[in-house]
GULUMMAR-50502 format. One record per residue: residue in three letters; z, x, y of N, C-alpha, C, O in turn; residue number from 1. Coordinates in pm, 1 decimal. Example, Ala and Ser with C-alpha at 12.3 -4.5 7.8 and 13.67 -1.06 7.14 Angstrom:
<pts>
+------+----------+----------+----------+----------+----------+----------+----------+----------+----------+----------+----------+----------+-----+
! rest !     n_pz !     n_px !     n_py !    ca_pz !    ca_px !    ca_py !     c_pz !     c_px !     c_py !     o_pz !     o_px !     o_py !  nr !
+------+----------+----------+----------+----------+----------+----------+----------+----------+----------+----------+----------+----------+-----+
!  ALA !    780.0 !   1319.0 !   -569.0 !    780.0 !   1230.0 !   -450.0 !    780.0 !   1320.0 !   -330.0 !    846.5 !   1423.6 !   -331.9 !   1 !
!  SER !    708.0 !   1285.0 !   -225.0 !    714.0 !   1367.0 !   -106.0 !    787.0 !   1290.0 !      3.0 !    803.9 !   1340.9 !    113.8 !   2 !
+------+----------+----------+----------+----------+----------+----------+----------+----------+----------+----------+----------+----------+-----+
</pts>
This chain:
<pts>
+------+----------+----------+----------+----------+----------+----------+----------+----------+----------+----------+----------+----------+-----+
! rest !     n_pz !     n_px !     n_py !    ca_pz !    ca_px !    ca_py !     c_pz !     c_px !     c_py !     o_pz !     o_px !     o_py !  nr !
+------+----------+----------+----------+----------+----------+----------+----------+----------+----------+----------+----------+----------+-----+
!  UNK !     -9.6 !   2749.8 !  -3493.0 !    -56.5 !   2870.9 !  -3702.1 !     12.5 !   2665.6 !  -3694.4 !     98.0 !   2610.2 !  -3625.3 !   1 !
!  UNK !    -76.4 !   2619.5 !  -3797.4 !    -18.5 !   2459.6 !  -3843.1 !     24.6 !   2479.3 !  -3950.3 !    -18.8 !   2563.9 !  -4028.6 !   2 !
!  UNK !    176.8 !   2354.6 !  -3982.5 !    229.7 !   2294.1 !  -4048.5 !    157.9 !   2286.3 !  -4157.8 !     45.7 !   2236.2 !  -4150.9 !   3 !
!  UNK !    228.0 !   2352.7 !  -4327.4 !    148.7 !   2316.8 !  -4514.2 !    301.5 !   2291.9 !  -4512.9 !    351.0 !   2392.7 !  -4563.4 !   4 !
!  UNK !    408.1 !   2197.0 !  -4475.8 !    482.3 !   2122.8 !  -4565.1 !    567.4 !   2175.6 !  -4595.5 !    679.7 !   2126.7 !  -4607.9 !   5 !
!  UNK !    532.4 !   2301.9 !  -4617.7 !    648.5 !   2406.5 !  -4645.1 !    713.0 !   2503.3 !  -4566.6 !    649.4 !   2608.1 !  -4577.9 !   6 !
!  UNK !    815.2 !   2518.0 !  -4488.2 !    856.2 !   2643.1 !  -4454.5 !    920.0 !   2732.5 !  -4481.9 !   1039.9 !   2732.0 !  -4509.8 !   7 !
!  UNK !    838.7 !   2832.6 !  -4476.8 !    900.8 !   2992.0 !  -4571.2 !   1008.3 !   3066.1 !  -4460.9 !    980.7 !   3032.2 !  -4345.9 !   8 !
!  UNK !   1108.8 !   3146.8 !  -4468.4 !   1172.0 !   3224.9 !  -4392.7 !   1078.2 !   3270.2 !  -4277.2 !   1088.4 !   3247.8 !  -4156.6 !   9 !
!  UNK !    981.8 !   3341.6 !  -4347.7 !    940.0 !   3384.4 !  -4207.2 !    848.7 !   3329.9 !  -4104.6 !    819.8 !   3399.7 !  -4007.4 !  10 !
!  UNK !    794.4 !   3193.9 !  -4120.4 !    716.8 !   3093.9 !  -4027.3 !    810.1 !   3033.8 !  -3947.3 !    775.9 !   2984.7 !  -3839.7 !  11 !
!  UNK !    977.4 !   3029.7 !  -4003.5 !   1075.7 !   2972.6 !  -3913.8 !   1100.1 !   3069.3 !  -3841.0 !   1117.5 !   3037.6 !  -3723.3 !  12 !
!  UNK !   1107.3 !   3161.0 !  -3860.8 !   1140.1 !   3283.0 !  -3774.5 !   1038.9 !   3293.5 !  -3640.0 !   1071.5 !   3299.4 !  -3521.4 !  13 !
!  UNK !    901.9 !   3293.6 !  -3701.6 !    832.5 !   3333.7 !  -3616.8 !    857.2 !   3216.3 !  -3503.7 !    854.9 !   3239.8 !  -3382.9 !  14 !
!  UNK !    887.5 !   3052.6 !  -3576.1 !    875.6 !   2953.8 !  -3460.6 !    975.7 !   2985.0 !  -3348.2 !    965.5 !   2982.6 !  -3225.6 !  15 !
!  UNK !   1089.9 !   3019.2 !  -3444.2 !   1213.2 !   3063.8 !  -3343.9 !   1210.7 !   3168.1 !  -3327.5 !   1329.6 !   3199.6 !  -3322.7 !  16 !
!  UNK !   1130.9 !   3286.6 !  -3308.8 !   1102.1 !   3360.2 !  -3199.7 !   1002.2 !   3302.2 !  -3099.8 !   1048.2 !   3305.3 !  -2985.7 !  17 !
!  UNK !    859.0 !   3241.5 !  -3109.2 !    810.9 !   3215.5 !  -2978.9 !    868.9 !   3123.8 !  -2901.9 !    820.1 !   3106.2 !  -2790.3 !  18 !
!  UNK !   1021.4 !   3020.2 !  -2956.0 !   1041.8 !   2934.9 !  -2845.1 !   1210.0 !   3018.6 !  -2752.2 !   1276.0 !   2953.2 !  -2671.4 !  19 !
!  UNK !   1242.8 !   3155.2 !  -2788.3 !   1344.7 !   3204.2 !  -2690.1 !   1277.2 !   3319.1 !  -2652.6 !   1174.8 !   3368.1 !  -2700.3 !  20 !
!  UNK !   1360.0 !   3362.4 !  -2544.7 !   1240.1 !   3417.3 !  -2399.6 !   1361.9 !   3516.3 !  -2424.8 !   1466.0 !   3486.6 !  -2483.5 !  21 !
!  UNK !   1318.7 !   3679.3 !  -2351.5 !   1391.6 !   3775.6 !  -2362.0 !   1517.1 !   3754.9 !  -2246.4 !   1528.6 !   3677.4 !  -2151.5 !  22 !
!  UNK !   1607.1 !   3865.0 !  -2303.0 !   1702.9 !   3828.8 !  -2201.8 !   1676.4 !   3920.7 !  -2117.6 !   1625.6 !   4031.3 !  -2136.4 !  23 !
!  UNK !   1735.5 !   3840.5 !  -1964.5 !   1673.8 !   3928.4 !  -1853.5 !   1785.4 !   4101.2 !  -1810.5 !   1885.4 !   4147.1 !  -1865.8 !  24 !
!  UNK !   1734.7 !   4131.2 !  -1736.6 !   1760.1 !   4324.0 !  -1813.8 !   1909.2 !   4317.5 !  -1713.1 !   1997.3 !   4397.5 !  -1744.5 !  25 !
!  UNK !   1924.9 !   4261.3 !  -1642.3 !   2041.1 !   4289.5 !  -1538.9 !   2153.3 !   4246.0 !  -1670.8 !   2255.5 !   4314.7 !  -1669.3 !  26 !
!  UNK !   2145.8 !   4138.6 !  -1785.9 !   2239.8 !   4137.0 !  -1827.8 !   2309.8 !   4201.2 !  -1965.6 !   2417.3 !   4227.8 !  -2019.3 !  27 !
!  UNK !   2109.5 !   4206.5 !  -1986.5 !   2096.7 !   4306.8 !  -2112.8 !   2169.8 !   4477.8 !  -2034.0 !   2220.7 !   4563.8 !  -2105.9 !  28 !
!  UNK !   2159.4 !   4489.9 !  -1906.1 !   2254.7 !   4620.9 !  -1890.2 !   2373.7 !   4650.9 !  -1871.9 !   2452.7 !   4740.0 !  -1903.1 !  29 !
!  UNK !   2370.4 !   4559.0 !  -1815.3 !   2590.3 !   4511.0 !  -1851.6 !   2622.5 !   4526.2 !  -1972.3 !   2702.9 !   4615.7 !  -1998.4 !  30 !
!  UNK !   2577.4 !   4456.5 !  -2061.9 !   2650.7 !   4470.5 !  -2214.0 !   2610.6 !   4580.9 !  -2288.8 !   2673.3 !   4626.4 !  -2384.5 !  31 !
!  UNK !   2502.2 !   4625.0 !  -2242.8 !   2524.1 !   4737.2 !  -2313.9 !   2617.4 !   4932.6 !  -2219.2 !   2671.4 !   5034.4 !  -2262.5 !  32 !
!  UNK !   2569.5 !   4858.0 !  -2042.1 !   2635.8 !   4982.5 !  -1979.0 !   2826.4 !   4973.5 !  -2059.7 !   2836.5 !   5089.1 !  -2100.7 !  33 !
!  UNK !   2908.1 !   4930.8 !  -2081.9 !   3037.2 !   4853.3 !  -2112.0 !   3061.2 !   4907.2 !  -2221.6 !   3163.2 !   4874.6 !  -2282.4 !  34 !
!  UNK !   2969.3 !   5007.0 !  -2276.1 !   2970.8 !   5081.3 !  -2470.6 !   2873.2 !   5216.0 !  -2437.5 !   2851.4 !   5311.4 !  -2512.1 !  35 !
!  UNK !   2847.5 !   5203.9 !  -2369.1 !   2712.6 !   5364.3 !  -2356.2 !   2732.7 !   5427.3 !  -2410.0 !   2673.9 !   5452.6 !  -2515.1 !  36 !
!  UNK !   2869.5 !   5510.7 !  -2343.3 !   2965.9 !   5632.3 !  -2416.0 !   2984.2 !   5607.6 !  -2566.0 !   2934.3 !   5697.5 !  -2633.5 !  37 !
!  UNK !   3038.8 !   5515.9 !  -2631.6 !   3039.8 !   5520.8 !  -2762.3 !   2950.0 !   5505.5 !  -2826.7 !   2951.4 !   5556.8 !  -2938.5 !  38 !
!  UNK !   2783.7 !   5395.3 !  -2764.9 !   2710.8 !   5437.0 !  -2873.0 !   2597.1 !   5552.9 !  -2840.1 !   2497.2 !   5535.6 !  -2909.9 !  39 !
!  UNK !   2588.8 !   5651.5 !  -2763.3 !   2536.0 !   5747.0 !  -2728.0 !   2628.3 !   5851.1 !  -2842.1 !   2568.9 !   5933.4 !  -2911.7 !  40 !
!  UNK !   2785.3 !   5832.5 !  -2848.7 !   2856.5 !   5925.1 !  -2970.1 !   2829.5 !   5871.7 !  -3050.8 !   2766.7 !   5929.5 !  -3139.5 !  41 !
!  UNK !   2854.1 !   5766.8 !  -3060.7 !   2738.7 !   5704.2 !  -3314.7 !   2613.8 !   5736.3 !  -3317.3 !   2561.9 !   5735.3 !  -3428.9 !  42 !
!  UNK !   2531.7 !   5772.2 !  -3205.1 !   2390.3 !   5738.9 !  -3212.8 !   2395.8 !   5964.3 !  -3199.3 !   2293.7 !   6016.5 !  -3244.1 !  43 !
!  UNK !   2478.1 !   6039.5 !  -3157.6 !   2456.2 !   6161.8 !  -3169.4 !   2548.6 !   6259.4 !  -3336.6 !   2527.8 !   6366.4 !  -3393.7 !  44 !
!  UNK !   2675.6 !   6113.4 !  -3360.7 !   2725.4 !   6212.4 !  -3470.1 !   2738.1 !   6098.2 !  -3578.7 !   2850.3 !   6053.6 !  -3602.5 !  45 !
!  UNK !   2645.2 !   6057.1 !  -3634.9 !   2615.5 !   5969.4 !  -3715.2 !   2804.6 !   5948.3 !  -3841.7 !   2841.9 !   5840.0 !  -3886.8 !  46 !
!  UNK !   2874.1 !   6074.3 !  -3862.2 !   2973.6 !   6063.5 !  -3924.3 !   3068.9 !   5950.2 !  -3846.0 !   3173.0 !   5910.6 !  -3898.3 !  47 !
!  UNK !   3030.0 !   5908.9 !  -3734.6 !   3104.7 !   5807.1 !  -3686.4 !   3072.0 !   5674.8 !  -3725.9 !   2961.3 !   5621.1 !  -3723.8 !  48 !
!  UNK !   3209.0 !   5616.9 !  -3771.5 !   3189.5 !   5466.4 !  -3776.0 !   3124.8 !   5360.9 !  -3740.0 !   3199.1 !   5336.2 !  -3644.9 !  49 !
!  UNK !   3037.1 !   5265.4 !  -3735.7 !   2991.4 !   5167.8 !  -3597.6 !   3105.7 !   5077.5 !  -3549.4 !   3115.6 !   5034.1 !  -3434.6 !  50 !
!  UNK !   3216.6 !   5047.2 !  -3680.9 !   3254.1 !   4952.7 !  -3639.0 !   3344.3 !   4976.4 !  -3724.3 !   3302.9 !   5047.8 !  -3815.6 !  51 !
!  UNK !   3478.8 !   4938.3 !  -3735.2 !   3669.5 !   4969.5 !  -3795.1 !   3712.4 !   4916.6 !  -3939.4 !   3800.9 !   4937.5 !  -4022.4 !  52 !
!  UNK !   3600.9 !   4836.9 !  -3922.6 !   3602.1 !   4760.5 !  -4072.1 !   3655.4 !   4819.0 !  -4202.3 !   3642.4 !   4757.2 !  -4308.0 !  53 !
!  UNK !   3713.9 !   4934.8 !  -4195.6 !   3741.3 !   5012.0 !  -4284.8 !   3914.9 !   4982.8 !  -4291.6 !   3995.8 !   4923.5 !  -4363.0 !  54 !
!  UNK !   3911.7 !   5061.9 !  -4174.2 !   4059.0 !   5012.3 !  -4103.1 !   4139.7 !   4883.7 !  -4052.5 !   4241.6 !   4886.4 !  -3983.5 !  55 !
!  UNK !   4073.5 !   4771.2 !  -4100.8 !   4127.0 !   4619.5 !  -4059.2 !   4147.0 !   4653.4 !  -4169.1 !   4259.9 !   4683.7 !  -4207.6 !  56 !
!  UNK !   4072.6 !   4655.4 !  -4222.7 !   4116.2 !   4609.3 !  -4428.0 !   4241.0 !   4684.2 !  -4451.8 !   4301.3 !   4624.6 !  -4541.1 !  57 !
!  UNK !   4321.3 !   4809.7 !  -4404.4 !   4380.2 !   4886.9 !  -4453.0 !   4499.2 !   4853.0 !  -4387.9 !   4599.4 !   4868.9 !  -4457.7 !  58 !
!  UNK !   4513.5 !   4820.7 !  -4300.8 !   4630.1 !   4709.6 !  -4214.0 !   4674.7 !   4573.4 !  -4268.5 !   4785.1 !   4522.2 !  -4249.7 !  59 !
!  UNK !   4565.9 !   4519.1 !  -4343.3 !   4612.4 !   4399.6 !  -4368.5 !   4644.6 !   4361.7 !  -4511.0 !   4573.1 !   4360.4 !  -4611.2 !  60 !
!  UNK !   4771.8 !   4331.3 !  -4492.9 !   4921.1 !   4300.1 !  -4640.3 !   4738.1 !   4257.7 !  -4783.5 !   4757.5 !   4228.9 !  -4901.6 !  61 !
+------+----------+----------+----------+----------+----------+----------+----------+----------+----------+----------+----------+----------+-----+
</pts>
């Protein structure tokens, strides 16, 4: 893709996506494996919140 002088968000994303490599399988597996049970629970029961931001807001003064 030849630069046109203007950088659109899509062009910037596309250029950055081409320069980045995919993570290796071991790091992805270990990161996902640590929270696999919580992830599958969230996917099976959509009533479960993916984060606890609403609870954090209630605690803060």
